[in-house]
Residue, then its C-alpha position, 0 to 999 in steps of 0.5 A: m500500500n502506498l502510504s502517501r496515497l492512502y494519507n491523501t485519500v483519508r485526510y479528506l474524510k469527515p470525522i463522522q465518516l471515520y467514526t462511523r466506519i470504525y463503529y460499523k466494523t467494531r459492531a460487525v466483529m462483536r455481532s460475529l463473536v456473539g452469533y448475532k442474527p438480524g430479525y425479520a419478524y417485526y410487523k407493522q401494518g402499512k397503508k396504501l399511499s396516495f400519489l399526485a401523479s404516476w411515477i416514471e416507469k422502470p425499463i424492462s429488466y425481467k425478461g420472463n422465465n427467470v431471465f434478467e438483464f441489467l447493465n446490458v448483461e443477461m443472466s438466468f436467476n439460479g436462486c442466489w440473490d447475491n451472485n456476483a458472477n457479473g460484478d457487484l453492480w449487477r447483483y446490486n441491481m438484482n436486489y433493487m428489484d426495480f423490475l417490480l415496477q416494469p409495465s408488464m409485471t402482474t400482481e401474482e408474478g411481482y408478489a412471487w418475486i417478493d416472496r422468493f426474496i423474503e425466503a432467501m433474506p437470511a442467506n443473502k449476503i447483501a440483503n441488509d446492505p443499506y443502499p439496496i434496502s433503500l431502493r428496494g423499499i421504495n419499489w416494494i411500497k410503490f408495488v404494494t400501492s399499485h396492487y393493494n386491492e389485488l393482494t390478500q391480507q396474508q400477502l400484505r402482512r408478509i410484505d409489511t413484516a419483511l419491509y418493516s424489519q428491513y427498515r429497522i435495519l436501515a435506520r440503524s445502518t445509514e451510510k454516514h461512512l460514505m455520505a454523498n448520494h448513498y446517505l441521501e438515498n437512505g433519507f429518501s427511502l426512510l421518508y417513504a417508510a415513514c409515510y407508509f407505516g405512519d412512523s413518526t420516528l422514521g419520519r424525523q430521521a428522514e427529514r433530518i437527513m434530507r434537509s441537511q443533505l439536500e442543502e449541501q448536495v444541491l449547489s446554487d446553480g442546481a447541480h448535484f455536488e458529485l457532478s455526475p449528470m447521471y447521478h443528478c438525474v437519479i437523485l432528482e427522480r428520487l426527489l420527485d418521488c418524495c414530492n409525489i407523496v408528501n402533500g398532507l403527510c408532512s409539514s407544509d414547510f418540509s414539502e415546500f423545501l423539497f419542491a424548491k430543491a427539485k425546481r433548482m435541480l430541474g433548472w440545472l438539468e434544463t440548462v445542460v441537456m444536449s440538443d440530442g436530448n441526452i445528458p453530457l456523459l462526464n464523470d460516472s455517467a452512462i445512458g440507461i441507468a437514470p431516466l431520460p431528461q424528457d421523462i423527468f421533465s414530464y414527471a415534474a410537470a405532472l406534479g405541478l412544478e414549474w421551473s426555468a433554466i439556471p445559468l451555470g455557476d458553482s458546478g464548474y460546468r459551462r456550456f457554449k453554443g455556436g451556430a451549429y455546435e454546442a460544447f459542454v466544458d468541465v472546469a470544476a473541482l472533482g466533487p465533494s472532497y470527502n467522496l470522489g467515488h464517481s469522479h474522474a481525472d478529467t479536469f478541463s475535459f469537454v464534449m461537443n455536438v454538431a447539429g445534434k450529433p455527437f462529435i467529440v465524446d467522452t470515453g464513458v463508463s462501461t464498468y464499476s469493477a476494479g481493474r484495468r478498464r475502470d482505471y483507464e476510464r477514470s484516467t486523464l488520457a481517457h478524456n478530452t484534456v491535457c495529460v503531462s508525462g502520462v500522469n493523471s492530473s488527479d490521483v484516482w485509484g481503485a474503483f472509487r478512490c482519489a488521493k491528491r486532486a487538481v485544484v482549479t483556478i478560473i482566470k476569466d469567465e465570459k459568455n464566449l471565453l473561458c480560461a482556467q488553470h489547474n495544479g494537478y501536475d505541481s509534483i513535476n513542477v508543471m501548471v496547465k492552462r486551458t482557454f476555450v473561445c467560442s464563435n459562431c462557426q468555430f470553437e478554439i481550445i488553447d492549451e499552455i503548460s508552464g514550468d518544467k518542459n515535460d511532454a504534454v499530450s492533448t487528446f480528442l475522442l471522436s464519436p464512433d459515427v464520425k468519419i475521418i475524410s483526410c488527415e494531415s499533420v496540421q489539419i483533420i477533415t471529418s464528416l462533422g467539421i475540420i480540426r486545425l492544429n497550431g503548435a503541434v510537435s506531432m499528431d497521431v490518430e489511434p484506435a480507441e473504445v468508448s462507451v455510452s452505457y455499461n458493458c458496451l464498447r464501440p470502436t472509434k478514433r482518438i486524436s493525440v496531439s503532442f506539444k511543448d509550450r502552447l497548442s491551439v486546436v480549432f474546430v471549424i464547423n460547417q454551418s450546413n450541418 
C-alpha cells in the first residue's frame, strides 16, 4: 500500500465518516463473536399511499422465465440473490428489484418475486446492505400501492413484516461512512417508510437527513455536488418521488423545501441537456441507468412544478453554443472532497455536438469493477484534456478512490471565453492552462503548460459515427467539421473504445496531439450541418 496515497485519500474524510466506519466494523466483529442474527419478524401494518401523479416507469429488466438483464448483461436467476458472477453492480441491481415496477409485471408474478426474496433474506449476503434496502423499499411500497386491492391480507402482512424489519435495519445502518448520494438515498427511502407505516420516528430521521443533505448536495446553480449528470438525474427522480407523496403527510414547510430543491435541480438539468436530448456523459455517467431528461421533465410537470433554466455557476460546468455546435466544458473541482467515488481525472475535459450529433465524446463508463478498464476510464488520457508525462492530473485509484486532486483556478469567465488553470501536475513542477473561445462557426481550445518542459499530450475522442475524410499533420477533415492544429510537435490518430452505457464498447478514433509550450486546436464547423 502506498502510504502517501492512502494519507491523501483519508485526510479528506469527515470525522463522522471515520467514526462511523470504525463503529460499523467494531459492531460487525462483536455481532460475529456473539452469533448475532438480524430479525425479520417485526410487523407493522402499512397503508396504501396516495400519489399526485404516476411515477416514471422502470425499463424492462425481467425478461420472463427467470431471465434478467441489467447493465446490458443477461443472466438466468439460479436462486442466489447475491451472485456476483457479473460484478457487484449487477447483483446490486438484482436486489433493487426495480423490475417490480416494469409495465408488464402482474400482481401474482411481482408478489412471487417478493416472496422468493423474503425466503432467501437470511442467506443473502447483501440483503441488509443499506443502499439496496433503500431502493428496494421504495419499489416494494410503490408495488404494494399499485396492487393493494389485488393482494390478500396474508400477502400484505408478509410484505409489511419483511419491509418493516428491513427498515429497522436501515435506520440503524445509514451510510454516514460514505455520505454523498448513498446517505441521501437512505433519507429518501426512510421518508417513504415513514409515510407508509405512519412512523413518526422514521419520519424525523428522514427529514433530518434530507434537509441537511439536500442543502449541501444541491449547489446554487442546481447541480448535484458529485457532478455526475447521471447521478443528478437519479437523485432528482428520487426527489420527485418524495414530492409525489408528501402533500398532507408532512409539514407544509418540509414539502415546500423539497419542491424548491427539485425546481433548482430541474433548472440545472434544463440548462445542460444536449440538443440530442441526452445528458453530457462526464464523470460516472452512462445512458440507461437514470431516466431520460424528457421523462423527468414530464414527471415534474405532472406534479405541478414549474421551473426555468439556471445559468451555470458553482458546478464548474459551462456550456457554449455556436451556430451549429454546442460544447459542454468541465472546469470544476472533482466533487465533494470527502467522496470522489464517481469522479474522474478529467479536469478541463469537454464534449461537443454538431447539429445534434455527437462529435467529440467522452470515453464513458462501461464498468464499476476494479481493474484495468475502470482505471483507464477514470484516467486523464481517457478524456478530452491535457495529460503531462502520462500522469493523471488527479490521483484516482481503485474503483472509487482519489488521493491528491487538481485544484482549479478560473482566470476569466465570459459568455464566449473561458480560461482556467489547474495544479494537478505541481509534483513535476508543471501548471496547465486551458482557454476555450467560442464563435459562431468555430470553437478554439488553447492549451499552455508552464514550468518544467515535460511532454504534454492533448487528446480528442471522436464519436464512433464520425468519419475521418483526410488527415494531415496540421489539419483533420471529418464528416462533422475540420480540426486545425497550431503548435503541434506531432499528431497521431489511434484506435480507441468508448462507451455510452455499461458493458458496451464501440470502436472509434482518438486524436493525440503532442506539444511543448502552447497548442491551439480549432474546430471549424460547417454551418450546413
